[in-house]
Backbone bond lengths (Angstrom), bond angles and torsions (degrees), N, CA, C in turn:
res aa  C-N    CA-C-N  psi(-1)  N-CA   C-N-CA  omega(-1)  CA-C   N-CA-C  phi
1 X - - - 1.469 - - 1.526 109.65 -
2 X 1.301 117.33 133.15 1.457 121.79 -176.74 1.515 111.78 -77.47
3 X 1.311 114.90 154.79 1.459 119.98 175.20 1.519 110.17 -70.05
4 X 1.317 118.11 161.69 1.462 120.68 177.98 1.517 110.96 -56.60
5 X 1.302 116.81 137.34 1.453 122.56 179.40 1.522 108.74 -95.08
6 X 1.331 115.92 83.09 1.460 120.75 -178.06 1.513 109.07 -109.63
7 X 1.312 116.41 141.98 1.451 121.41 176.51 1.510 108.24 -87.21
8 X 1.345 117.48 119.99 1.454 117.73 -175.44 1.505 112.97 -153.85
9 X 1.324 113.86 177.85 1.448 122.23 -179.87 1.509 107.79 -138.98
10 X 1.340 115.00 169.12 1.452 119.73 170.85 1.505 114.39 77.75
11 X 1.358 118.25 23.57 1.454 118.99 -179.73 1.511 109.73 -82.50
12 X 1.310 117.86 134.82 1.447 123.64 177.09 1.506 106.95 -124.00
13 X 1.312 118.15 118.70 1.459 121.45 -174.17 1.513 111.61 -108.98
14 X 1.309 116.74 137.75 1.451 123.21 171.50 1.501 106.50 -124.89
15 X 1.344 117.24 115.35 1.455 120.74 -173.22 1.512 110.75 -93.10
16 X 1.315 116.20 126.43 1.459 121.38 -179.81 1.519 109.58 -72.45
17 X 1.344 117.97 146.53 1.457 120.30 175.30 1.517 110.01 -65.35
18 X 1.343 115.83 155.85 1.460 119.46 -178.50 1.513 110.00 -64.13
19 X 1.340 116.63 132.22 1.451 121.70 -176.42 1.514 108.42 -163.99
20 X 1.298 116.55 169.45 1.454 120.31 -177.83 1.505 112.34 -80.71
21 X 1.320 118.80 -26.77 1.450 122.02 178.06 1.520 109.50 -89.38
22 X 1.323 117.34 163.04 1.458 120.49 -178.64 1.518 112.27 -88.53
23 X 1.320 119.78 -4.59 1.457 122.55 -179.99 1.515 110.40 -100.43
24 X 1.342 119.96 152.38 1.447 122.36 175.00 1.522 110.44 -63.72
25 X 1.369 115.72 153.30 1.450 119.42 176.30 1.517 109.03 -66.33
26 X 1.330 116.35 159.06 1.456 120.55 -177.15 1.520 113.03 -59.11
27 X 1.361 119.75 -47.08 1.476 118.26 178.76 1.517 112.64 -59.07
28 X 1.335 116.95 -42.07 1.465 119.60 179.86 1.514 110.80 -65.05
29 X 1.348 117.40 -42.60 1.461 120.93 179.08 1.518 110.87 -61.24
30 X 1.344 117.08 -44.66 1.456 120.08 -179.00 1.515 111.44 -64.81
31 X 1.337 116.74 -35.91 1.456 120.23 -178.75 1.516 112.18 -65.89
32 X 1.330 116.51 -31.25 1.457 120.78 -176.38 1.525 113.06 -106.70
33 X 1.316 117.90 2.40 1.455 121.05 -172.08 1.520 112.66 -61.34
34 X 1.353 116.64 -43.20 1.452 119.22 -176.85 1.526 111.48 -60.97
35 X 1.349 116.29 -47.67 1.462 119.96 -180.00 1.515 110.87 -65.28
36 X 1.323 117.16 -44.73 1.458 121.20 -179.15 1.521 110.94 -59.81
37 X 1.327 115.91 -44.07 1.453 119.66 -177.90 1.522 111.04 -66.76
38 X 1.334 117.15 -40.85 1.462 120.54 -179.04 1.530 110.62 -63.12
39 X 1.328 116.84 -45.98 1.460 120.47 179.75 1.528 109.96 -67.26
40 X 1.336 116.31 -38.13 1.464 120.23 -179.17 1.519 111.45 -63.15
41 X 1.328 116.80 -43.27 1.460 119.76 -179.03 1.525 110.08 -65.13
42 X 1.339 116.88 -38.86 1.464 119.53 178.58 1.525 110.72 -60.08
43 X 1.316 116.36 -43.97 1.461 119.46 179.77 1.515 111.24 -73.95
44 X 1.322 116.30 -28.96 1.461 120.31 176.10 1.519 109.97 -58.98
45 X 1.321 116.76 -45.03 1.456 120.38 177.19 1.522 110.88 -66.07
46 X 1.337 116.41 -33.13 1.458 119.12 179.47 1.515 111.88 -60.13
47 X 1.322 116.85 -36.10 1.460 120.25 -179.93 1.519 111.01 -109.47
48 X 1.331 115.36 28.74 1.466 121.35 175.79 1.508 112.82 59.32
49 X 1.334 115.55 47.11 1.448 118.32 169.65 1.502 116.66 93.11
50 X 1.340 118.85 9.29 1.451 115.86 -169.80 1.508 116.14 -134.43
51 X 1.325 119.20 11.16 1.447 118.54 176.21 1.508 109.92 -141.13
52 X 1.331 115.58 168.67 1.448 119.64 177.35 1.513 108.93 -140.87
53 X 1.335 115.32 163.36 1.453 119.76 -176.54 1.520 109.26 -136.21
54 X 1.314 115.92 145.14 1.449 119.90 176.50 1.505 113.64 77.00
55 X 1.319 119.60 33.57 1.444 121.19 179.11 1.514 110.83 -93.20
56 X 1.304 117.02 -177.46 1.452 122.02 -171.37 1.522 112.96 -60.76
57 X 1.327 115.89 132.72 1.453 121.39 174.41 1.515 106.90 -83.40
58 X 1.313 118.31 116.48 1.447 121.65 -173.04 1.520 112.69 -80.73
59 X 1.335 115.38 149.06 1.444 120.22 167.55 1.520 108.06 -65.42
60 X 1.316 117.88 137.41 1.456 120.62 -175.30 1.519 111.18 -65.63
61 X 1.322 116.17 134.95 1.445 121.72 172.77 1.523 108.16 -81.57
62 X 1.339 117.88 159.81 1.459 119.36 179.78 1.520 111.29 -60.15
63 X 1.328 116.99 130.00 1.452 121.49 -178.69 1.516 109.56 -90.25
64 X 1.327 116.02 129.83 1.444 121.85 179.67 1.512 109.96 -113.41
65 X 1.312 115.95 152.72 1.448 119.59 175.06 1.519 109.34 -67.02
66 X 1.338 118.76 141.34 1.468 120.65 179.64 1.511 110.94 -62.24
67 X 1.329 115.50 144.38 1.451 121.03 179.22 1.515 109.69 -104.26
68 X 1.303 116.60 154.99 1.456 121.72 177.78 1.516 109.34 -94.34
69 X 1.313 116.48 121.44 1.462 120.43 -174.04 1.517 110.80 -65.50
70 X 1.319 114.62 133.02 1.447 120.30 168.69 1.516 115.86 71.67
71 X 1.360 119.69 14.51 1.452 119.95 179.76 1.518 109.84 -80.51
72 X 1.341 118.92 152.79 1.467 121.50 179.57 1.519 112.98 -59.40
73 X 1.366 116.26 -28.62 1.460 120.18 -177.19 1.521 112.88 -82.15
74 X 1.327 118.11 -1.94 1.464 121.37 -177.14 1.522 110.88 -65.92
75 X 1.317 116.38 123.62 1.457 121.17 179.34 1.523 110.22 -81.90
76 X 1.326 116.36 170.69 1.457 120.90 178.03 1.519 110.98 -60.59
77 X 1.324 116.74 -40.61 1.467 120.69 178.89 1.525 110.75 -65.57
78 X 1.316 116.26 -44.47 1.461 119.96 179.78 1.525 110.90 -62.13
79 X 1.302 116.39 -38.93 1.464 120.06 179.10 1.530 110.35 -65.34
80 X 1.322 116.12 -41.68 1.469 120.36 178.14 1.519 110.62 -60.99
81 X 1.331 116.42 -45.31 1.465 120.91 179.96 1.521 110.34 -62.55
82 X 1.319 116.70 -45.75 1.470 120.51 -178.98 1.523 111.39 -60.72
83 X 1.333 116.86 -46.68 1.468 120.14 -178.64 1.528 111.64 -67.04
84 X 1.335 116.83 -36.80 1.466 120.31 177.27 1.523 110.74 -63.59
85 X 1.333 116.65 -44.51 1.464 120.22 -179.29 1.526 110.96 -65.27
86 X 1.327 116.53 -40.06 1.462 119.87 178.01 1.529 110.46 -63.07
87 X 1.337 116.93 -40.00 1.468 120.87 179.33 1.525 111.04 -66.06
88 X 1.345 116.74 -39.22 1.469 120.41 179.07 1.522 110.42 -66.32
89 X 1.320 117.37 -41.75 1.467 121.00 177.75 1.522 111.32 -62.75
90 X 1.333 115.91 -40.85 1.468 120.10 179.13 1.534 110.97 -65.70
91 X 1.343 116.64 -35.63 1.467 120.04 178.27 1.526 110.37 -63.52
92 X 1.332 116.37 -44.12 1.465 119.44 177.86 1.521 110.81 -62.97
93 X 1.339 116.31 -47.46 1.465 120.48 -177.88 1.524 111.27 -58.74
94 X 1.331 116.75 -42.61 1.460 120.88 -179.75 1.523 111.42 -68.21
95 X 1.346 116.30 -43.59 1.468 119.89 179.78 1.520 110.74 -65.35
96 X 1.316 116.32 -40.86 1.462 120.23 -179.44 1.523 111.16 -66.48
97 X 1.336 117.22 -43.24 1.462 120.62 -179.79 1.528 110.93 -63.19
98 X 1.310 116.74 -39.14 1.467 119.82 179.11 1.526 110.22 -69.58
99 X 1.324 116.69 -39.20 1.464 119.66 176.09 1.514 111.69 -62.74
100 X 1.335 116.92 -40.74 1.464 120.98 176.40 1.525 110.49 -59.26
101 X 1.316 114.91 -45.94 1.470 119.65 -178.09 1.529 110.75 -61.10
102 X 1.317 116.97 -42.75 1.457 121.20 -179.44 1.534 111.09 -68.04
103 X 1.339 116.95 -37.52 1.470 120.07 177.64 1.513 110.51 -63.49
104 X 1.317 116.46 -39.99 1.460 119.95 179.55 1.523 111.86 -71.55
105 X 1.328 116.22 -21.81 1.459 120.99 177.58 1.524 112.03 -87.40
106 X 1.338 117.33 -1.71 1.461 120.26 177.58 1.505 114.70 101.16
107 X 1.339 117.42 19.63 1.457 120.22 178.16 1.509 112.97 92.93
108 X 1.326 115.54 -174.41 1.465 120.98 -178.51 1.514 109.07 -159.48
109 X 1.327 115.84 154.65 1.459 120.66 179.84 1.523 112.02 -97.11
110 X 1.327 117.78 -18.74 1.459 121.46 177.69 1.528 109.08 -148.27
111 X 1.336 117.18 154.25 1.464 119.79 -176.88 1.526 111.89 -69.65
112 X 1.305 116.19 146.61 1.457 121.13 174.75 1.535 108.46 -78.88
113 X 1.319 115.81 167.90 1.460 119.94 178.32 1.518 110.79 -61.81
114 X 1.329 116.45 -39.02 1.453 120.19 -179.42 1.518 111.78 -65.17
115 X 1.335 117.15 -40.06 1.456 120.77 179.09 1.525 110.27 -66.90
116 X 1.334 116.57 -44.74 1.463 120.79 179.68 1.524 112.29 -66.75
117 X 1.312 116.44 -26.63 1.465 121.49 -179.96 1.521 111.29 -69.75
118 X 1.318 117.02 -26.29 1.460 121.15 -174.20 1.522 114.73 -117.26
119 X 1.321 118.17 -4.82 1.462 121.90 -179.18 1.514 110.39 -143.79
120 X 1.320 116.13 149.53 1.459 121.03 177.06 1.523 108.91 -158.42
121 X 1.319 116.81 -176.27 1.447 120.93 176.63 1.516 113.51 63.41
122 X 1.330 115.33 -150.01 1.461 120.21 -175.29 1.521 111.76 -66.56
123 X 1.324 117.55 -31.21 1.461 119.89 178.13 1.527 110.36 -60.05
124 X 1.320 117.10 -46.73 1.463 120.44 179.88 1.524 110.66 -66.65
125 X 1.330 116.91 -38.68 1.462 120.13 178.25 1.529 110.88 -58.44
126 X 1.322 116.17 -44.26 1.461 120.64 -179.22 1.524 111.07 -64.05
127 X 1.336 115.95 -44.93 1.459 118.97 179.30 1.526 110.95 -59.57
128 X 1.325 116.71 -43.83 1.459 120.03 -178.30 1.521 111.79 -70.31
129 X 1.334 118.04 -34.72 1.467 119.74 174.59 1.524 109.81 -56.54
130 X 1.325 116.31 -47.98 1.460 119.88 -179.16 1.506 113.25 -65.64
131 X 1.332 116.51 -42.78 1.466 120.21 -179.94 1.529 111.48 -65.27
132 X 1.324 117.05 -33.98 1.471 120.28 177.51 1.526 111.04 -69.79
133 X 1.344 116.43 -37.09 1.463 120.00 177.12 1.530 110.21 -63.82
134 X 1.325 116.31 -43.41 1.463 119.97 177.11 1.528 110.19 -58.70
135 X 1.299 117.20 -46.21 1.461 121.64 -178.33 1.527 111.33 -64.39
136 X 1.337 116.65 -43.18 1.467 120.81 -178.07 1.517 112.36 -65.81
137 X 1.347 117.03 -32.46 1.460 120.94 -178.18 1.525 113.23 -93.78
138 X 1.319 116.81 -3.57 1.453 119.73 -179.79 1.517 113.48 72.58
139 X 1.354 116.86 26.86 1.454 121.01 178.98 1.528 110.71 -93.20
140 X 1.319 115.74 153.82 1.464 121.09 172.51 1.523 108.55 -145.95
141 X 1.318 114.75 152.85 1.465 120.71 -178.79 1.519 110.16 -93.44
142 X 1.321 115.24 141.54 1.466 121.43 177.37 1.524 108.19 -133.97
143 X 1.304 117.65 129.48 1.459 121.32 180.00 1.511 111.44 130.23
144 X 1.303 115.83 -167.89 1.456 121.04 -175.05 1.515 111.21 -117.99
145 X 1.334 115.93 126.37 1.451 122.44 175.06 1.526 109.28 -85.51
146 X 1.335 116.72 145.59 1.461 121.13 175.20 1.527 108.23 -125.44
147 X 1.324 116.99 128.76 1.457 120.51 -179.27 1.520 110.88 -138.88
148 X 1.329 114.19 156.56 1.455 121.28 172.73 1.521 106.73 -145.02
149 X 1.328 117.82 130.81 1.461 121.35 -179.37 1.513 110.04 -130.33
150 X 1.336 115.39 144.45 1.454 120.66 175.30 1.530 109.55 -147.43
151 X 1.312 115.92 138.18 1.467 121.55 177.75 1.523 108.04 -85.83
152 X 1.320 116.10 78.11 1.464 121.42 -170.13 1.515 114.02 -116.16
153 X 1.332 117.63 10.63 1.459 118.00 -171.13 1.528 114.32 -117.50
154 X 1.314 118.97 5.70 1.456 119.46 176.63 1.515 112.78 137.38
155 X 1.320 115.14 156.79 1.473 121.15 -177.11 1.516 109.77 -141.11
156 X 1.321 116.15 142.55 1.460 123.32 164.99 1.519 106.37 -142.34
157 X 1.302 118.38 170.99 1.460 121.22 -175.13 1.522 112.39 -63.62
158 X 1.345 117.01 -22.68 1.455 120.30 -176.49 1.522 113.86 -117.13
159 X 1.326 117.95 -15.88 1.462 119.66 -179.10 1.524 111.19 -140.89
160 X 1.332 114.73 146.72 1.456 122.41 177.31 1.526 108.07 -134.05
161 X 1.333 116.62 137.89 1.458 120.80 176.52 1.522 109.46 -102.33
162 X 1.332 115.99 133.91 1.461 121.80 -178.06 1.527 110.08 -125.76
163 X 1.314 115.41 162.37 1.459 122.28 171.77 1.520 108.57 -120.83
164 X 1.321 117.14 129.65 1.465 121.78 177.20 1.518 108.85 -124.01
165 X 1.326 115.04 133.95 1.456 121.65 176.39 1.518 107.85 -108.03
166 X 1.311 117.07 121.44 1.456 121.82 -172.11 1.521 110.79 -122.29
167 X 1.316 115.64 127.97 1.467 121.72 -175.24 1.527 109.61 -126.19
168 X 1.330 115.77 114.96 1.464 121.11 177.64 1.528 110.64 -114.15
169 X 1.342 116.41 29.09 1.459 119.79 -177.55 1.520 112.36 -65.07
170 X 1.332 117.63 -20.44 1.463 121.26 179.35 1.527 112.39 -103.37
171 X 1.324 116.06 14.14 1.465 120.93 -178.06 1.520 110.09 -108.07
172 X 1.325 116.16 134.28 1.465 121.81 175.56 1.525 109.40 -114.17
173 X 1.318 115.88 150.94 1.465 122.01 172.89 1.519 108.47 -105.68
174 X 1.321 116.11 125.43 1.460 121.30 -179.25 1.522 110.17 -115.04
175 X 1.338 115.77 145.19 1.463 119.27 173.73 1.527 108.78 -88.00
176 X 1.308 117.39 -175.10 1.467 120.92 -176.08 1.527 113.13 -59.35
177 X 1.346 119.60 -41.43 1.474 119.35 177.55 1.529 113.77 -72.54
178 X 1.334 117.11 -6.65 1.452 119.62 179.76 1.514 114.72 95.23
179 X 1.346 117.79 11.74 1.456 121.94 178.73 1.519 109.90 -88.06
180 X 1.326 116.92 136.89 1.457 120.22 -179.39 1.526 110.50 -71.06
181 X 1.334 116.02 136.68 1.464 122.33 179.52 1.532 108.91 -124.76
182 X 1.342 115.37 162.94 1.461 122.33 177.60 1.531 111.82 52.95
183 X 1.317 116.05 48.47 1.459 120.33 -177.25 1.526 112.61 -66.06
184 X 1.337 116.99 -27.77 1.462 119.98 -175.11 1.519 112.78 -94.17
185 X 1.320 118.10 16.44 1.461 120.94 -178.48 1.539 110.52 -70.93
186 X 1.347 115.18 158.24 1.464 120.40 173.06 1.528 108.76 -69.87
187 X 1.332 116.31 147.90 1.457 119.22 -173.48 1.524 114.40 -130.15
188 X 1.325 118.25 -8.77 1.465 120.22 179.76 1.520 110.24 -125.93
189 X 1.339 115.40 134.76 1.456 121.28 -176.97 1.530 110.67 -139.61
190 X 1.321 115.06 147.30 1.458 121.10 166.63 1.525 106.52 -111.75
191 X 1.317 116.30 120.77 1.456 122.41 -175.48 1.520 111.00 -105.64
192 X 1.315 115.45 132.88 1.457 120.97 168.87 1.524 106.90 -100.44
193 X 1.312 116.74 114.15 1.458 122.46 -171.88 1.525 111.71 -109.73
194 X 1.321 115.50 153.79 1.458 121.65 172.13 1.513 109.05 -120.49
195 X 1.321 116.09 127.76 1.465 121.63 172.72 1.516 107.92 -107.37
196 X 1.326 116.33 137.11 1.458 122.04 -179.26 1.519 109.88 -122.19
197 X 1.330 116.22 139.04 1.458 120.87 179.77 1.518 110.15 -96.16
198 X 1.325 116.23 124.44 1.464 121.68 178.38 1.521 108.31 -142.27
199 X 1.317 115.43 132.56 1.469 120.93 -179.44 1.528 111.08 55.48
200 X 1.320 115.51 36.95 1.454 120.33 175.79 1.511 115.78 78.05
201 X 1.338 117.67 8.79 1.465 120.55 -177.47 1.521 110.63 -129.82
202 X 1.346 115.28 138.85 1.452 120.88 176.99 1.526 110.61 -87.91
203 X 1.353 115.16 133.98 1.459 121.50 176.23 1.526 109.14 -134.22
204 X 1.317 116.19 150.25 1.462 120.95 174.53 1.519 107.18 -80.30
205 X 1.343 116.23 125.43 1.464 119.82 -171.64 1.531 115.17 -120.89
206 X 1.327 118.32 -19.83 1.462 118.95 -178.09 1.529 109.69 -157.59
207 X 1.314 116.84 167.32 1.460 120.82 -177.46 1.519 112.57 -161.72
208 X 1.314 115.01 157.77 1.456 124.57 171.84 1.521 107.07 -134.85
209 X 1.319 117.99 139.12 1.461 120.35 -171.62 1.512 114.04 -125.40
210 X 1.327 114.99 152.07 1.453 122.51 168.88 1.515 108.73 -126.15
211 X 1.328 115.78 133.34 1.453 120.79 171.70 1.519 107.17 -82.73
212 X 1.329 118.20 129.77 1.460 121.19 -179.09 1.518 110.32 -125.47
213 X 1.317 115.78 151.19 1.461 121.10 176.92 1.522 110.71 -77.54
214 X 1.326 114.50 -37.34 1.463 119.87 178.71 1.519 108.12 -157.72
215 X 1.317 116.64 165.21 1.450 121.68 176.40 1.528 108.06 -93.85
216 X 1.320 116.76 120.94 1.458 120.03 -177.39 1.521 110.48 -77.28
217 X 1.312 115.78 166.06 1.457 120.60 179.45 1.519 112.41 -64.72
218 X 1.314 116.24 -22.51 1.460 120.80 -178.44 1.520 112.92 -88.94
219 X 1.309 117.96 -5.73 1.465 120.47 -172.58 1.515 113.41 -76.60
220 X 1.337 117.87 -23.26 1.453 119.61 -175.79 1.502 112.46 80.09
221 X 1.328 117.91 7.24 1.451 121.68 -178.71 1.525 110.65 -84.27
222 X 1.305 115.23 127.43 1.458 120.32 174.45 1.520 106.62 -125.91
223 X 1.321 117.10 97.56 1.456 121.20 -174.97 1.498 113.20 -101.77
224 X 1.297 118.59 -4.58 1.469 121.30 178.33 1.518 109.00 -137.67
């Protein structure tokens, strides 16, 4: 299955070395962590605390044909894949909704139980970096976020790749006096996400982002 066909700018790619896991090796991650974090925080502010840009480009997971939920012909394996993908999508939706809530509340200094329940690893680090920046600067988000997520990029027993389309075109960032700031920030992103299963639960653990001008008809993004 092809990636979303979105027209965009500002993509920064970091390619992981060839390996059996979908995450970069520790030495490579540490070598690029400072740059990745700096770019991620900048994009986090662009979408009011909830996205990042220029993160690790993942090795592709095996792509499977989509299954039809609940059909009589569904095999045990197909059912497992379907339920895993649904759980990964729900983890993203829950983590994103909690991040939105915290951004609108003016940021946060530590993750809530709900956020930690659905996100971990570098993905959670990026979200918290952005939320801490919002809190330190006295910024808060006002408006409505629009998102669409689908687990359409591959499945394995321990990891699932998802695509999320995030639109903050109706969101403003206000400072403490109520004046809008960062008006020229990017507002639309296509996220390539990784969900990892640990202790029987799926969590969003990593991501790679593209800044886009608009969502094309071929992207599969439905944000409204």
